FIVO-329537 format. One record per atom (N, C-alpha, C): z, x, y; residue in one letter. Coordinates in pm, whole numbers, plus 50000, padded with zeros to 5 digits. Example, Ala and Ser with C-alpha at 12.3 -4.5 7.8 and 13.67 -1.06 7.14 Angstrom:
<torvexs>
507805131949431A;507805123049550A;507805132049670A;507085128549775S;507145136749894S;507875129050003S;
</torvexs>
This chain:
<torvexs>
685019351145324M;685049365645346M;685929368745466M;686929377945445A;687789381745551A;687149394645616A;686969393945748V;686359405645817V;687309410445931V;687159423045957F;687949429146060F;687059432846175F;687349427746298P;686489430446419P;686849444746469P;685719452546486V;685969466346529V;684679470846603V;684909479446700F;683719485146767F;683619499946722F;682469504046678V;682219517346615V;681429525746709V;681829538246720E;681009548246791E;679859552046704E;678689549246754M;677489550946670M;676649562946706M;677009570246813D;676169581146857D;675929591546745D;674599593046714Q;674079602246611Q;674469599146466Q;674959587146446R;675209582746310R;673889578546240R;673729582846117D;672449579746049D;672459565545995D;671349558146031C;671239545145984C;669859543545916C;669839537245796L;668639535345719L;668239520645715L;666989517645759I;666589503845766I;665479501445662I;665619491145583I;664629486845488I;663769475545549I;662489478145570G;661669467945632G;661139472545761G;659919469045788G;659249473645918G;658739462946005G;659299450945997G;658829439546075G;659679436746197G;659559424046246Q;660249420346371Q;661779419146354Q;662199414946234V;663649414546211V;664259428346220V;663569437546151A;664019451046154A;664029456946296A;662959453446372L;662839458146513L;664049454146596L;664419441146586R;665519436446665R;666839443946639R;667099447046513K;668259453846477K;668229469046513K;666979474946508I;666759488946537I;666919491146690I;666529481346770R;666709483146912R;668249483446952R;668979475246884I;670409475246909I;671019488446863I;670629493746749L;671129506646706L;670729518246797L;669469517546846L;669069528146941L;669899527747067L;670109515547115D;670939514647239D;672349520347225D;672809520747097A;674129526347069A;674089541247036A;672869547047034G;672759561047014G;672569565646870G;672369555746778A;672209559146630A;670889566746606A;670929573346494K;669719580946441K;669139570746338K;667909566346353V;667349555946275V;666169561246191V;666209557646058T;665109560245968T;664699547145906T;663419544145906V;662889531645860V;661989533345743V;662159526045639I;661219526545522I;660579513045497I;659349512945464G;658659500945438G;657229502545407G;656509493145355P;655059493945322P;654229495045453P;654709489445558S;653979489645682S;654999487445797S;654589490445923F;655439489646034F;654759482446152F;655529473546216C;654939466546328C;654609476446442C;653679472346535P;653239481746635P;654369487046720P;655379479146741E;656579483646828E;657289495246759E;657449493846626L;658069505146552L;657189517746544L;655869515346535E;655019526946536E;655119534246675E;655239526546779Q;655359532646905Q;656649540146924Q;657749534346870L;659019541546878L;658899554846798L;658269554046682A;658139565746603A;657309576446671A;656229572146741S;655339582046813S;656099588446930S;657089581546978E;657939587047088E;659069595947038E;659249596446904G;660259604646845G;661589597746841G;661649585346862R;662979578546872R;663459573846737R;662549572046648I;662929568046509I;661999575346410I;662319575546285V;661439581946177V;660989570246088V;659719568546068C;659219558445983C;658569565245854C;659089560145742L;658629566245612L;657959555245530L;656639556145512P;655929546345433P;656399546345288P;656619534245231C;657009533545087C;656589519445040C;655789518744939E;655429505744882E;656659497944830E;656609485144845T;657759476444816T;658289479544673T;657419480944573E;657889481944436E;658619494744408E;658419504444506Y;659119517444488Y;660329519844574Y;660759508844639T;661849510244731T;663089516544672T;663579511444558L;664819516744501L;664579531244459L;663469535044400D;663189548844365D;663249557344489D;662709552144600F;662689560344724F;664139562244772F;664949551844769L;666329552644808L;667069562244723L;666889561344591K;667579570444497K;667249584844528K;665969587644556A;665519601244576A;666189606844709A;666279598244813R;666909603244933R;668349605444915R;669079596244849L;670529598644824L;670809611044740L;669939613044640E;670049624644551E;669949637744636E;669129637244739Q;668949648544824Q;670019650144931Q;671029641544920G;672149642445011G;671969635245146G;670839627545151M;670519619745275M;671259606245274M;672569606245280V;673369593245264V;673669588245409V;673109576645445P;673359571245582P;674719565045591P;675149564045714A;676489556545741A;676339542445721A;675149537045752F;674869522245749F;673489519845689F;673379509145610G;672079505045561G;671769490945607G;670649489045662I;670239476045709I;669009470845621I;669279460545546C;668219454445461C;667519443645530C;666359446645590A;665619436945674A;664189435245634A;663939436645503A;662579434245454A;662329419345450A;661039416445437S;660659402245437S;660919395845295S;661019404645197D;661299400545055D;662849400045030D;663319388045001K;664769386244981K;665239394244861K;664469395044753Q;664879402344637Q;664949417644660Q;664019422344738V;664069436944775V;665359439544855V;665639431244944N;666919432645030N;668099432744941N;668199423744843H;669369422444755H;669489435044675H;668369439444605E;668419451444521E;668789463644600E;668259465144722A;668529476544809A;669999476344845A;670539464044881A;671939462944920A;672859466744807A;672569462544689V;673419466044576V;673409481244554V;672259486944562F;672069501244536F;672849509544649F;672739505544768L;673399512644876L;674929511644872L;675369499444834K;676829496444816K;677399506144712K;676659508344606H;677129516944494H;677209531144537H;676549534144649S;676539548244706S;677509548744824S;678439537944835D;679429537344945D;678769536945085D;677629531045094V;677019528445226V;677309514145267V;677789512345394L;678039499345441L;676729492745473L;676619479945433V;675349472845433V;675359459845516V;674229458045589D;673919445145651D;672629440145597D;672569427445555S;671419421245500S;670939410045591S;669669409345614A;669069398845699A;668889386145620A;668999386345488T;668679374945408T;669799369045322T;670909376945307E;671969372045222E;673279377145280E;674059367745331T;675419371445387T;676299377045285T;676189372945159G;677029377745050G;676829392545023G;675699398245070D;675409412445048D;675919420745166D;676479414345264C;676889421645386C;678299427045383C;678379439245431D;679699445445462D;680089443945603D;679069441545694F;679279440545837F;678149431045886F;678369427146008F;677379417946071F;677129423046215F;675869420146262F;675549422746403F;675999410946485F;676919412646579P;677369401246657P;676449398546772P;676569386546831S;675989383746964S;676829391047064S;676179398647148V;676899407847236V;676659404547386V;677709404847467I;677659404347610I;678059417847666I;677239423647753R;677559436847803R;677719436047949R;678849440947993R;679169443148137R;679809457148140R;678999467548101D;679539480548081D;680549484748184D;681759489548142P;682109493248009P;682679481647924P;682689469447979V;683199458147903V;682119453347807V;682559450647684M;681639445247587M;682329434747502M;681689423247487V;682209411847411V;681319409147293V;681839408947171G;681089405847053G;681529393046991G;680569384846945I;680869371546885I;680189370446761I;680879366146658S;680299365846522S;680829353346444S;679969347346365T;680399337146273T;680299342846124T;680229355746112G;680139361045978G;678829357645914G;677769356345995G;676469352945946G;676229338745900G;677269330645916Q;677199316545870Q;676459307645960Q;676579309446095A;675959300446192A;675589308346315A;674519316246305P;674039324146418P;673879317246548P;673379304046535S;673149296346652S;674429294046735S;675579292546661V;676829290846725V;677209302946807V;676969314946748S;677249327146822S;676369328146943S;675089325046934R;674229325047054R;674679316247159R;675109303947120H;675559294047218H;676759298247286H;677749303847214L;678969308447277L;678669320347365L;677759328647328R;677349340247414R;676879334747547R;675989324647553R;675559319047678R;676689314247762R;677639307547701I;678749302247774I;679609313647837I;679949323747753L;680709335147808L;680029343747905L;678659344747886E;677869352247988E;677999345948126E;677989332748128A;678159325948257A;679519328148318A;680499330148229A;681879331048276A;682259345348317A;681399355248275L;681739369048312L;680729373748424L;681139375248546P;680289378848650P;679659393148637P;678599395648698E;677919408248689E;678839419648731E;679799417148822W;680599428048874W;681829430248771W;681869423848666T;682969426448566T;683039441448528T;681929447948510G;681939462148480G;682569470848592G;682239467448717Q;682739475048831Q;684259473348836Q;684679461148812W;686119457948813W;686859466348710W;686239466648593A;686849474948480A;686879489248513A;685789494848572E;685839509048611E;686849512048716E;687069502648810R;688149505148913R;689489505248853R;689649496048752M;690999495848687M;691219507748601M;690159513848553K;690369526448481K;690929537648571K;690359538448690D;690839548648780D;692319545848824D;692599532748849I;693959529148889I;694939531748780I;694539527948664R;695499529948542R;695749544648526R;694779553448546R;694959567448528R;695979572648632R;695819567848760W;696679572148865W;698099566948836W;698249554748796V;699549548748770V;700309557048658V;699549560248553L;700199567748446L;700699580948488L;700059586648592D;700449599948643D;701589599548746D;701739587748817H;702679587648929H;703759577048920H;703669567748836V;704679556648839V;705459557548708V;706809555848721R;707689557048606R;707329546748498R;707499550948372E;707039543548259E;707519528648260E;708779526248298S;709309512548291S;708629503248383S;707829507748483R;707149498648578R;705639498748567R;705159507548479R;703679508948475R;702959496148440R;703339490148333K;702669478148277K;702629467348381K;703739464948445K;703769453248548K;702879456848670K;702929469348711L;702119473048826L;700609471948791L;700219476548672I;698829476048632I;698329462048624I;699169453248567Q;698879439148554Q;698639433048692Q;699519436748788H;699459431748928H;698109435748987H;697779448348973M;696519453749035M;695299447848963M;695389445248836T;694229439448761T;693969425548821T;694939417248839S;694699403948894S;694259404749037S;694899413649115E;694549413849261E;693069417949279E;692629428249212I;691269432549233I;690259422449178I;690589416049059W;689769405749010W;689559395149111W;690659390649177N;690589380249278N;689709384249398N;689879397149433E;689039402049549E;687599400749518E;687179405549405Y;685779404549363Y;685339390049354Y;686169381349299A;685779367449287A;685559360549421A;686429364249512Q;686319358049651Q;685349364649745Q;685249377849733Q;684479385749832Q;683219391549770Q;683169392549636G;682049399349578G;682199414249573G;683299419349623K;683599433949631K;685109436049656K;685539447449655E;686839451549688E;687019450249847E;688159445449891T;688399444550035T;689039457050086T;689539465349996K;690179477950038K;689489489349966K;689309500350036A;688679512249979A;689599517849875A;689059525249786W;689859531749682W;690899541149743W;690579548249853S;691549557049911S;692689549949965S;692489538250028E;693559530250083E;694449525149968E;693839521449857R;694599516449746R;695509527149685R;694939539249679V;695759550449631V;696959552749719V;696799552549846C;697929554449944C;698939543549923C;698489530949904E;699339519849889E;700149520949759E;699509525149648L;700209527549524L;701189539249538L;700849549949610E;701759560349620E;702959557149700E;702779549649806R;703919545449886R;704819535949803R;704249527249732M;705079518249640M;705879526249542M;705199536549482A;705889544749379A;707079552349438A;706789557649557E;707849566449620E;709009557749668E;708719546249724S;709819537749780S;710489528949679S;709879528349561G;710429519249453G;710019504449476G;709089502149571E;708699488449589E;707919482249476E;707509490249379E;706859483849265E;707759474749192E;709089476849207D;710059468249144D;709969453649186D;709329451449307E;709219438249364E;707999431249316E;707089438449249I;705829431449211I;706089422149088I;
</torvexs>
């Protein structure tokens, strides 16, 4: 299977989850963290999902297993078509039948029990907001993804997000004040310089105001050509 790695804006996107157990819970927590609107259907729901429902964070709709497809059909006929469908029931056949049905309705599907039914996969994720790294084996070897995540987590310091935020500010300033032919080289220089400062000192050695003055002087004098 050929897949395309992409990060999707999930805020307020409708997601439908089949199944109310621990597997569903793990995926639902990821979706909620991304701001998705989650509806869960199943014959029963684990206590954690019931708690999320009581808090108004998800909607749980009871549905006996044998009526799952009828339930899905009724929802779609009512125009309640989700952006994503997550088949996470304990019954492999239910997951497969639900996946096929959702695909026919042009819903992108993830299945917890059959990679062949998947249109997308949940990667192992490292977060150093705003930096995010996703690792996937296409559902073939989840343990490999988890192992690589542990390796990369150790390689990405906790201050990686602060470094990225600072570079966002610097990049914005450079785009406004430095001529186009020199921007890329200057930004690359500052990216390395600030990373090294964090690595050696655990913080920036120069205040942001000082760095702005330095960049402005370089831009005005043309010294960025020497970088």
